[in-house]
N, C-alpha and C positions, 0 to 999 in steps of 0.2 A: 130812267133812273135818275133818281137826283145825285147831287154830290155828295149829301150827304150820307146817303144808303150807300155809295160807293165807298166812303172812307171808313163805315161800319162792317162792311165785309171783309175790307182790308185787313181792320183792327182784329177779327173774328179768324181771320185767316194766318194772320203770324201767332196769334195765340196758340192755336191748333200745332203748328208746326214747332213753336217752341217747346209744346208738351211731347210731343212725338221725339224731340231732338231728347228731351231731357231723360225717356224712356229707356232710348236706347242706347244712351251714355251711361248713365245708370246701371242698368245692365252688365256692360260690359266693362264698367268699374268695378263691379262686384263679381264679375268674374274672373278680374286680374286679382281681386285680393284673394282667392282660393289658388295654393300652389302645392306642388306636391315636389319635395326636392330628395332624391336618392343619393347616399355619397357610402363608396365602398371601400374600405379599408379591413386588409392590404386587397389588394388588386391582383396579386400573383401568389399564390398556394402553392405547397406539392398535394398529389393525389392522397385523399384520406383528410389533408389539415383543414382547419375551421378558417371563416372571415365571416364579417361581422356588415350586415348592410346597416344603413342608418337612413329611417327615410324619416323627414321632416314636413310634416303639414301644417300650414300656414291658412286658416279661416277665422272667421267672424268668430267671436267668442261667445257671442248666442247660437253656433249651429253646431249641432252634434257632429261629431268625426266619427270614421272607423276606417281602419287599415283595412285595403280588401286585396288578399294575397290568396293563389291557389293553397288548399290541402298540407301537399306535402313536397312538393315540386315546382318550382321557380319557372324553371325551363328546363326540358329536355335535359337531363344530364347536371341538374343541380338542385340538390335537395335542402327543404326547408327541416332545419333541427328543433328549431322555435321561435317563438316572437315574444319581447318582451316590451311592454311600456314604459318608458322613460321620463324627462321633464317634461314637463309643461309649463311652459314662459309667456308672459305678457308681453308683448314686443309693439304696443300700442294702446289706445283706450279700448280700440274697437277690434284688435286680431290678438288672438292668440297662436303659439308654434305648439306642437305636441309633435314628440320626439319618440318611434320605432324604433326597437335593437330586432332585427331579422338576424340570426345564424345559419349560415348556411355552407356545404361542404360540397363536394364533388369527388367521384372516384373514376373519373375517364379524365383523362389528357386532351386539351381541347380549350378553343378560346371562345368564351360564352359572353352573347348580348344579352343582359338582364332587362328581360320587356315582363309589361303585365305589373308592372308595379302602380297602383292604382290606391285610392281611398276614397267613401263616399263621405260626403258633405250635404249634409239636410237631403237626404236621400236620392241624390247626384253624385254618379261618379266622374270623379277626376282624377286621370292619368296623368303620370308623370311625364314631363316634357324630355330629362334625359335620360338614357337607359348606359347603365354602367357597364363595361367589357371587365370580365374577370377570365384569368390568365391561369389556367391549371396546367402544373407539368409533373415530369415523373423524375423520379429520383435517380439523380447520375451516377452513370455504374463507369469506372475508370476500364476498360476491356484490357488495357495494357498492362494492367496489373492485379491479376485477377485472384493473387494470393491474397491478397487486401479486401476479399469481401468474406465479410463475416456472415456464417450463419445467424440462425434464429435462435436468441441466447434462453438457455433452459430457465425452468420458474426458478425464481426468488425465493428461497425460505427465509420468516422470519427471525432475527435476532431472540433468542433466547432471555425470557424477562422471569427474573423468579418472583416476583409481585404478582404477575397473571396468574400463578398456580398456588398461590398460597390461600385462597381460596378454597379450590377444589380438594386442599393438603386438608385444611381447618374441618373441611366437610366431612371428611371420610374420616378423621379421628373422632369427631363430635359424634357421627353413627356408630363406630366403632365403641366408646364408651358407654353410648347407649344401651348397643346389645351385652355388653361387659356386665352393665347395671342392671339390665333387665333377668341374666342369668345367675348374676350373684343372688339378687330378690329372692327367686324362685327355688334355687339351693336352699336358702334363709327359711322358705316358707316353710319347702318340705321336711327340712331339718325339724324347725320346731315341732311340724306335728307329729314327727316321726315320736321325737323326744316325749312328746305329747303324749301319746299311747302307749309309750313306753313307762311313764309312771304312771298311767291309770290303770294298767295291768300289775303295777310294783305294787299299788294301794291295798291293804289289808282291812278290808270291810268288818267293822266291828260285829256283830251279831246282834239283831233288835233285844233286846233284854224283854221278860215274859211282861205281857199288860198289867198281869196281878202286882206282880211286883212293885213292879214302878209305879202303881196307882197309888199303893198302899205306901210307900214309901215317901211320895209326894203329899199325900192327906197327915202322915204322920209330920212331915217338915212344916205343914199349914197350922196344922195345932198348934206344934210349939213357936211358931211365930207372934201367935196371939195379936192379931192384926185386928180384931174390934176392942183391945183396949187402948190401943193408940190411935181411935178414932179413926181407921181404916176400914171401916164397913164396906164400902164400897171394892175395894182392892181385896176385900177377904174373900167376899163371893164371885166377885170376877174369876179369881185364879179356882174357887171351889170349882165352878159351873166349868171352868175350863178342862179343869182334870177328866171330870165324868165325860165331856165330850170326847176325849182324848182318847179315854178307857174304851167307848162306845165304837168308835173307827175302829180301833185294833179287836176289839172284841168281836164283833156283829161285821164290821165293814162298810159301817154306816158313813156317808159323807157329810160332816158335821158342820163344816168349817163356816159355813157359809147360810146355815140353815137356822129358822128361830127357835126357840125353844117348843111354840106349836106345833112345828114339821118334825121336828125330834122324835118328839112325844107321837104323833102319830105315825112315825114311823118303826118304833118300838111296840106299841101294840099291835099295829097290822104283821110285824115279824117275829115278834116275842109273844105277845100278849099282855091282858090286865092281871093275870095273878102273879106274876113275879114281880114284886115291888114299882107296878107302875104309878102307884099312889105316890108313892116317898118319891120317886123320880119327877113325877107332876111337880111336888110341894117344894122339893128342891129346887127345880130351876124355875119357878115362877117367883120364890121367893128371892132368888138370886136376881131377875127381871128387876123386881121394885128394887130391892136393894141399889142395884147399879143406877137407875136413873131416879135415884133419892126421891122414890115416892113410898117408900116404905123403910122403919127402922126396926132391925127386929131387937128384942130381947136378949141380954145376954144369958140366957139359958136356950133360948132358941137359935142362937148362934152355935153352940157346943153340941145342941141337939141336933141339928141338920149335919154338922160335920160327924156325928155316930149316924146317921142316915145313910149318910155318903159311904160311910165305912162298909158298913150292912149291905148297900148295895151292890159295890165292888166284891163281898164275900160270898151275897148270891150269883152272881152272873162271872164270879170264876170260870176261867176254863180248865176244863178237866185236861189233867194231864195222864195218856197212856204210857204205861208198862209195857216194859219190852215182850214180855208176857200176854198182854192182851194183845197188843201190835201182832204178835207172830198166829195167835189165837183168828184175828180178823183175816190176815192172808191165808189161813189153809181157811175158812170160809169161802172167802172167795173161789179158791182153786176149786 
């Protein structure tokens, strides 16, 4: 082996040694960077009181950190009431500090060494080096003066505040007013209905006039008005047609209000017949329709003649008035 080969081998060995040393030192340095620092304040409490365990975790800022504590009991006799994440502070360009606030309590008087305080940094558990001590004591009792020992205090009653009850008072009166309003409304409508029924019972209904007398009076009035002379032919024949329609309804019970003239004539023909002035009624209604729609303008003589024909039609179909003797004879015949 030449001297040159020996020099190269020595260089390679030095380089490998330097690399191994760098890895070991780097790992140790990184491990030294991660720290879990617990701090208990206060360290002495009485049974049932609470204390706060502050756990500061220092780790590289690019690593995930999670506090790792038991579910509800830190050590036997010391219970965990809650865990809250406090401040996160950058302590250098590479390191950050996360503070966790752990609330503890105990119901047994003793001295407790707080173990199992750890954090998980980049999926690796890191335990705290320090283990704080919690002292839990009992309430001191002076046995030399038993009269100073107090019993459990009774339940405190809240002070009476009127404002707290105003809502319920207002709600009560609003409900009472609604019930009263409902009662008054029902009484009012019942009273109105009763008065309306009494008023209807006291109304004296006038007896219907004789259809013959009514028709004759209306035809006489129409004749005296002489509407055709004032160029009111349409109104004249409309009134004449309406008089005959009402007369047929009252005498024979025909529903003539919404029917056409041809429908009325068909009713008359089928129920009364053609022999009792059917042609006159047809001429009157047909002429009235033509005049109402301005399709025909009757002469002066025809106006008077159709009015006379209407009067004759009314006379022909005048209801028969039965005397008391005839009515008596009919009743006897029925018996």
